C-alpha positions in Angstrom: -10.6 19.9 -18.7 -8.1 18.7 -17.4 -7.2 14.5 -18.2 -7.5 12.3 -14.8 -5.0 9.7 -14.6 -6.7 6.4 -15.8 -7.4 5.0 -12.0 -8.7 8.1 -10.9 -10.4 8.4 -14.8 -12.6 5.4 -13.5 -13.1 6.1 -10.2 -14.8 9.4 -10.9 -16.9 7.8 -13.5 -18.2 5.0 -11.3 -18.1 7.4 -8.1 -22.2 6.6 -7.5 -21.4 2.6 -8.3 -18.9 2.9 -5.6 -20.7 4.7 -2.7 -23.7 2.5 -3.1 -21.4 -0.7 -3.0 -20.1 1.0 -0.4 -23.7 1.4 1.3 -24.1 -2.3 1.2 -20.7 -4.1 2.0 -21.5 -1.8 5.1 -24.7 -2.8 6.1 -24.0 -6.8 4.8 -20.8 -6.8 6.9 -23.0 -7.1 9.9 -26.7 -8.4 8.2 -28.4 -10.0 10.8 -27.3 -8.5 13.9 -29.4 -6.5 16.3 -27.5 -3.2 16.1 -26.3 -4.0 12.5 -24.3 -1.3 11.0 -23.2 -0.4 14.4 -20.9 -2.8 15.2 -18.9 -1.4 12.2 -18.2 1.9 14.1 -18.3 0.7 18.0 -15.9 -1.7 17.1 -13.2 0.6 17.0 -14.4 2.5 19.1 -14.3 -0.1 21.6 -10.4 -1.2 20.9 -9.7 2.7 21.3 -11.5 2.5 24.9 -8.9 -0.8 25.9 -6.4 0.9 24.4 -7.0 3.8 26.1 -7.3 1.8 29.7 -4.5 0.0 29.7 -1.4 2.5 28.5 -3.4 5.5 30.9 -4.7 3.9 33.9 -3.2 -0.1 33.9 0.5 0.9 32.3 0.6 4.4 32.9 3.7 5.5 30.9 5.3 9.4 30.7 7.1 10.3 28.0 9.1 13.3 28.0 8.8 15.6 25.1 10.9 18.2 24.1 10.0 21.1 25.9 10.7 19.1 28.7 7.3 18.3 30.0 6.0 14.7 30.9 3.1 13.6 28.1 0.6 11.0 28.6 1.5 8.6 26.2 -1.4 6.9 25.9 -1.9 9.4 23.0 1.2 8.3 21.1 -0.3 4.6 21.2 -3.2 5.7 20.4 -2.7 7.5 17.1 -0.2 4.5 16.3 -2.7 2.0 16.6 -5.6 3.9 14.9 -3.8 4.0 11.9 -2.5 0.3 12.0 -6.1 -0.9 12.6 -7.4 0.5 9.7 -4.4 -0.9 6.9 -4.4 -4.1 9.0 -8.5 -4.4 8.6 -8.4 -4.0 4.6 -4.9 -6.5 4.5 -7.2 -9.3 6.2 -9.6 -8.8 4.1 -8.0 -7.6 0.2 -7.4 -11.2 -0.6 -11.1 -12.6 -1.0 -12.6 -9.1 -2.2 -12.7 -10.4 -5.7 -12.9 -14.2 -5.0 -16.2 -12.7 -2.8 -18.1 -10.7 -5.9 -17.3 -14.0 -8.9 -20.8 -13.3 -10.5 -19.6 -9.5 -10.9 -16.0 -10.3 -11.9 -16.9 -12.7 -14.2 -19.4 -9.3 -15.7 -17.2 -8.4 -19.1 -18.8 -5.0 -18.4 -18.6 -4.7 -15.3 -15.7 -2.4 -13.7 -13.8 -5.0 -11.6 -11.9 -2.0 -9.9 -14.4 -0.4 -7.9 -14.4 -3.6 -5.7 -10.9 -2.9 -4.3 -12.1 0.8 -3.9 -14.9 0.4 -2.2 -13.4 -2.1 0.3 -10.7 0.3 1.1 -13.6 2.9 1.7 -15.7 1.0 3.7 -12.7 -0.2 5.9 -11.3 3.3 6.3 -15.1 4.7 7.2 -15.8 3.3 10.7 -12.0 4.2 12.1 -13.4 7.6 11.6 -15.3 7.7 14.9 -11.7 6.2 16.6 -10.2 8.8 15.2 -12.6 11.6 16.7 -12.2 9.5 19.9 -8.1 10.3 19.3 -8.2 13.9 18.9 -10.6 13.9 21.4 -8.4 12.4 24.2 -5.4 14.2 22.8 -6.9 17.6 23.5 -8.3 16.6 26.7 -4.9 15.3 27.1 -2.9 18.4 26.7 -0.9 16.9 23.5 -3.6 18.4 20.7 -1.6 21.5 18.3 -2.4 23.0 15.0 -0.4 20.1 13.9 -4.1 18.4 13.7 -5.0 20.4 10.7 -2.3 17.7 9.2 -4.9 14.9 9.9 -7.0 15.2 6.6 -3.6 14.7 4.3 -2.5 12.0 6.4 -6.5 10.5 5.7 -5.8 10.9 1.8 -2.6 9.4 2.1 -3.3 6.1 3.8 -6.6 6.0 1.5 -4.1 5.5 -0.9 -2.3 3.2 0.2 -4.9 1.0 1.2 -6.5 1.6 -2.4 -3.1 0.4 -3.6 -3.0 -2.5 -1.3 -6.7 -3.6 -1.9 -6.0 -3.4 -5.4 -2.6 -5.6 -5.2 -3.7 -8.5 -2.9 -7.4 -8.9 -4.4 -6.1 -9.8 -7.9 -3.4 -11.7 -6.5 -5.3 -13.5 -4.3 -6.9 -15.1 -7.2 -3.9 -17.2 -8.0 -2.6 -17.3 -4.7 -5.2 -19.2 -2.4 -2.6 -19.0 0.5 -2.3 -15.5 1.0 -4.8 -14.9 2.9 -2.9 -17.0 6.0 0.1 -15.3 5.0 -1.5 -12.0 5.6 -2.8 -13.0 8.7 0.1 -14.3 10.3 1.8 -11.0 8.8 -0.9 -8.4 11.0 -0.8 -10.5 14.1 3.2 -9.7 14.6 3.4 -6.5 12.4 1.9 -4.8 15.2 4.7 -5.6 17.3 7.6 -4.5 14.9 5.6 -0.8 14.7 6.5 2.4 16.8 3.7 2.1 18.8 3.5 0.0 22.1 7.0 0.8 22.9 8.3 3.8 25.2 11.3 5.2 22.5 13.2 6.1 25.9 13.4 2.1 26.7 14.0 0.7 23.6 16.9 -1.8 22.7 19.2 -0.4 19.5 17.9 -2.9 17.8 14.1 -2.2 17.3 15.0 0.7 16.2 16.5 -0.3 13.2 13.5 -3.1 12.6 11.2 0.5 12.6 13.5 1.9 10.2 13.2 -1.0 7.9 9.3 -1.7 8.3 7.4 0.8 5.7 4.6 1.0 7.9 6.6 3.0 10.6 6.4 5.7 8.9 2.9 6.2 8.9 3.0 6.1 12.4 4.8 8.3 13.3 3.0 10.9 11.0 0.2 10.1 13.2 1.8 10.3 16.4 3.5 13.5 15.0 0.2 15.0 14.5 -1.5 14.2 17.3 1.1 13.6 20.0 3.9 15.5 19.7 2.8 18.1 18.0 5.3 19.4 15.3 7.3 17.6 12.6 9.4 14.8 15.4 9.8 12.8 12.0 10.6 14.9 8.8 11.6 12.1 6.7 8.6 10.0 7.6 6.4 12.7 5.8 8.3 12.3 2.8 8.8 8.5 3.2 5.4 8.6 3.6 3.8 9.9 1.0 6.0 8.7 -1.8 5.4 5.2 -0.9 1.6 5.4 -0.8 2.0 7.0 -4.5 4.2 3.8 -5.1 2.1 1.1 -3.5 -1.3 2.4 -5.7 1.5 2.6 -9.2 2.0 -0.9 -7.9 -1.4 -2.3 -7.3 -3.1 -0.6 -10.1 -0.7 -1.9 -12.6 -0.8 -5.6 -11.4 -4.1 -5.1 -11.6 -4.8 -4.2 -15.2 -2.2 -7.3 -16.1 -4.1 -9.7 -14.8 -7.3 -8.5 -14.9 -7.6 -10.0 -17.9 -7.2 -13.6 -16.9 -9.3 -13.2 -13.4 -12.4 -15.3 -15.2 -10.4 -17.6 -16.1 -8.9 -18.4 -12.5 -12.0 -18.1 -10.9 
């Protein structure tokens, strides 16, 4: 058999534990509420409905495609919002993942690395409903093409990047308690530093430079190509995004592995 790299070998060996922890986290997030876990899936869907209403009816915008036809810009917004909201969610949760599981972290035999992984998966799963809604709306608007077949690839890449971020911030959050506040501010600002809410035809040149410098823009461009443009309008993004996801995961795993022996004392 082909040996898996260390992190993936650990995840494979503990896959049943991860699955159980994912189910428990989704349930615990909304414990005591009437609709329970349905809120986890209903909240992303509600956000998609709000953005659809705003950009399709309140601020209707038409964007000329390369073929010359005018397309519903709401699909472009939904594709970008979908990818960013899932990432924003894991960014907001990551710094407290280990701190909220102190008893498990202090157990020598417990595979601590599964905690960031289960949080990344539990965060991504509810957005599957939002993805289905966005694809359905893209089909209704006439922007859906065979490029939608790249969605599974983008899901895997995004999950890899989200896991890397969860590994990195979860362990750093133990040593830098202000990290959560810093991340919260970043999430609030970063929505407006990505090519999501803006019509490209009405942007000043400086915003294009901001988008190019923002690593999250490449993720957004890939999703917009897949669900809105229907072609590789941003070919560089399809190279930069997977490479950056791999680097994020590698840095996250290396940092987590290096600091893991000190977690017990820090907690």
